[in-house]
N, C-alpha and C positions, 0 to 999 in steps of 0.2 A: 243597114236599114234596119230599125226597129219598130216593132208597130205592138201595141198593148191594150186591151179593151179592158176598162172597169166599171163602176157604177156609172161614172160620168160618160156623155158620150164623145168628148173629146172632138167636137165639131162635126160629127157623125151626123146621119139622119136620125130625126129626134124619135121617132118611136119605129118598131117593126115594119107597121103598116105600110109606112111611108118608103121604107126601104124594100121592102117587095114590089110595090108598085112600081118604083123607080127600076128597080132590077127586071121586071116584067117587061116593062115599056122598052127598055134599052135590048134585050134579048128578044122580043117579041113574043117566043113561046119557048117556056123553060121544058126541059128534058123530064121526063119521068123520073131519072137520078136526082135531078134538082128538086124536083118538087117534093119528093120524099123525104130528102135531106131536112128541107123546110118544114116537114110536117112533125118532127121528132119531138118540138117542145109540147104541142100538144097531146102526142101518142103518150108520152111518158107522164104527163099530166093526169090523163086518163087512168093509166096503169097504176098509178098510186091511188087514185081515188077507188080503182076496183081492188085491191090486194091490202090497204092498208083503212083500218077503220078510224073513227073520230077519237078513238083513245089510242091510237098509234099501233094497235095491235094487227100483225101480219096474219092475215085470213086464210090463206092456203094450209092444207093439213101435209103433214111430214112425219116420218117415225121418228121416234125420241130417242131410242137407244142405240145412237150412232155416235161413232166415234174417230169413223175414217171416211174420207170422201173419194170416190174416184168417178171423176169427169170425161165423158167420152163424146167425140163430136169429130166435126170435118170442117174445112174451110174458114170460113168468117166464124162459124161456132166454136171452131177449135179455140181461135184466139179467146171469145168469152169464157170457155173453158179454162183456157191457161190463165186469163187474169181472174176469175173466179178461184183457182187453186190458189193464188197469191193470196186473195182476199181472205180466203178461210184461215191461212196462216196468222196475216196481221191484225185480222179484227176477233175472229172467234176462237184463236188459239188450237187449231183442229190441223190434224194431218191431212192434206187433199192432194192429189196429182192429176193431172189432166192429159190424155192419151189420144192421138188421133183412131178414127173409127178403124179404118184400114188395118194401122198397125196392131190393135187390140185383137182383131180377128187372126192375125199371123202368130200371135204369142201362143205356146204351147201349154204356159201356166199362168194364169193371172191370180190376182187377190180375190179370195174368196173366204174372208172371215166371216163372225156372223154380226160382227159391230159395223160392216161396211155397206154403203147406201152407194149405188152406181146411178149417176145421174146422166141421163143423155139428152141433149140439146141438138134440135136442126129447126130450123125456119119453116121448112114444108110438112115435117112429120113423115116425110116418104123418102128420106135420102136412104138411099139401098144399104151402103155400108154400115151405117147407124144404126137402121132396124135390124141389121145380122147382128151387130156387135150385142144390141139390149137381147136377141134373141139367145145368144152366147150366154149371157150373164143370166138368165132366168134358167136356162139349163142347168147351171151350178146352183141354183136354189137363191139367189140373191136378190135381194128388195132392190128395187127401179123406181128411179123418177124420172120422167119426160119434161122437158121445158119446150114448147113448141107453139108455133104461131098460127097451128091448125087443131081444132077440136075436131074429133071424130076419125082425125088421120091414122094411118097403122100404128105408129108409136103412141100416140094418144090411148087408143084401145088396149095396147098391149103392157102398157107401164103400170106398175102399183099405186103411184102417185103422180101427178100430174099438174102443170102451171102452165097456163094459157098465158100468151105474151100480148095478145089485143093489139098487134101491131096494123092490123088491117091488110088489105092485099099490096103485094109489093110488086110491081111490074118491071122495073129495071133489074138486070141480071145481078147488078152489083149491091150486097146486101147493106143497108143503111137504116133504116128504120127497125128494122127486124133484127138487126145486131144491138142496138143500144137497148130496144125493148128485151131481149135477152138479158141483158148487161144488169137492166135494172132488177128483173126477175132472181135472176142470179145473186146480186147484192141482197136481194130481201130474205132469200133463202140462207144466205150467211149470216144475216141478223138474226133470223128466226133461231137458229142454233146458237148464236152466241147468247140471247136471251135464255133459251133452255139452261145455259152452263151458269146462269145468273148474272151475267154481264148486263149493265146497264147500256140498252140502244136508244135510249130517248134523244141524245143529241145526234145520232146518226140519222135518226127517224126525220127530225127537225131540219136536217141539213138537206135530205133529200126532198123536202120539200120546196126548196129553193130551185132544184134543179131545173125545171121549166124555164124561170127567169133567167138564170146562168145562160141556158142555150140560147136564148133570143140574146143574151148581149154578145153571144161567139157569133151569132148569125152577121151582126153587124160588123165583122171584121172582113166579110166576104170579099170588098174591095180590094183590101189589102193581101188577101190570100191571092187573088187574082193576079197582084204583081208579082208575088213569089213563083206563082206557077210559070209565069211566062219567062222568068228566068231557069226554071228547073224543065221547061219543054226542050231547051236546047240541047240537053245531054241525053247519051244514048244508053248510060248506066248510071246509077245512084245507088249509094250505100245508105242504109238507116241503121243506128245504134240506138240504144237504151242501157238501162240497168233496172233491176228489180221488176216491180209490177208494171213499169213502162214497157216493158220490153214486149208483153202480149199486144200493146197497141202499135208498138215498131213494126210486129209481123203483119198485123192488120193494114197499116198505110202501106207496107210492100205489095200485100194482094192488091188492094184497090188500086194503087199507082201501076200495077202490071196490067192487071184484068181490064181496065180501062184507056189506057194510054199504049202498051204494050212495050213499055220501056223496061231494059233489064235492070231490075231492083234487087238487092241484096240486104237483108237484115241479120243484124248480129247482137248477141249481148257485148256491149262496150269493152269490158274484161277480156272477154274472149277472144275479141276481135284482134285485140294485141298482139294474140299467140298466132304468127304467122298468117293470118287472114288480112292484116291490114297492108299486106303486101300488093293487093288489089288496086291499093289507092296510085299505084304508079301509072295505072291506063286513064287517071284523070276523070274520075266520075265526079260527079256532085255529091256531098255527103249531108246527110240529115240527121240531126240528134234531136231524139225525144225524152223529154222529161216531165213529170207530173210534181216531181218532189225537187226541193233543192239539191244542187249538184253536191255530190261528196268531193272530199279532196282528192281521192283515187281519180274519181271522171275528170275532175279539171288538169289533173296531172296526165292522164291519158290524151284528153282533149289537144293540151298544149304539146305534147310530145307529136302529135298527128299533125298539127300545125307545122312545127318546126322541121318536119320531116317532109311531110308531103304537100302541106299549103293547100290542101282542096278548098273548093269554095263551099262552106260551112253554112249550113241553114239551120236554125234550132226552132224546135216548137215546144213551148212549154218554158220551164225553167232555165236561165244560163247563170252566168257570172260575169262579172266585169273583166276577170282575167281572161275570159274568153273572147277571141276575134272571131267576129259571126259577119257573114256578107249579109244575112237576113233572119232576124229574129220576130216571132209571133209569140203570142201570149195571153193568157185572161187572168185577170187579178181575182185569184180563188185561193181561200186558206184551206178548204177541204180537199183532200189528195182524192175521196171518190168522187166528188163534183168534178174537180179538175180533169179528171180522167173522161169522163163522158165530152167534157168541152174540147180535149185535145183530139178525141176520136173523131168527133165533128170537123174540126178544123182539117184534120188529115182526109175526110171526105171530101170537102169543099175543095181541097188542094189535088186530090185525083181528079174530080170533075174538070177542073178547069186545065190541068196539064193535058189532060185529053182533049178538051175541046180548043185548046191551043194548036194540038197535032191534026185536029180534023176528026176524031175519031166519033164512033156513033156508042156513046157512054150507056145506053139503055140495052143494045144489043152486040156487044162485043163479039168479033168475029170467031165462030167456032167454039162458044162458051152456050151453055145451058145451064139451069139450076140443076143439079143432080136429084133426080128423084126415084123413086121404087120402078124397077123395068116392069 
């Protein structure tokens, strides 16, 4: 089965308001997670208006004598950091790396050159290990920038530079709108540094202005995502693979499904997965491949090899190829890698939500989980 969203509605509800009303009446009362997923188009629209002026100038302050970026975060914020590190290389031509806050704290030696900016990402601004990591960086006299959804939080007050995500309160344990708000702030950060290097970012900014409309088109895939979730909910184990910048999204999809449905989900870079890890397919899990880019020759070869040797049920989110045999394919028609990344993240959020609901889970308060904040 293949489902594809583009500028036409393909017989689906005529507009987002009709669609939301239909879903609300069907489900009676949406969960906080669902409500927050469907707030993202508006949140990101407002965020663009806040941080980008009418002349396409990005408004927040950053240090300009920077050539390397170190991004530090935990959980979903780390996946944003991982995505951003790739984006820095792809768009701004800058060296960047992402590291878990807890791992950073354990390192006896960390980068501390004068041209490095440390970026700390946290939804609450009170994530204990991320705050401790910032303290460690400041002890090394490093310049720090915080990206958070909470003005006045510990990390906001401690960082030299700061960016407000403006996502509003997030009640569900699973990060949804806070994550995409972080991603947009980080994308603008990348573009600001690209502009400082003399790169023309006007096309990128114009693309970002279309982001809310593409997210609304993504919402219209909700009925098809439900069908995919019904199939996935039958499996106790799921493997998710991806390449390049899509790997950060694969890691986020893995976390979202795990924390909401309690299914055992494993994610890996597709090329690395072929080196021994592929043997777990002998246990007959479902397999998801995520790609915001056209599949490379190597990716097609690896997926065909997997099909030949193990024949797992393969679900593809994003780009696929006619040479790949899929059980279920869902995508949105979008030429921009950056815009498509946001849309695929939202597809994964809805997939996690619906898979968990199929299993009767409480998606807003998963058992044993709380947002990690300062003690």
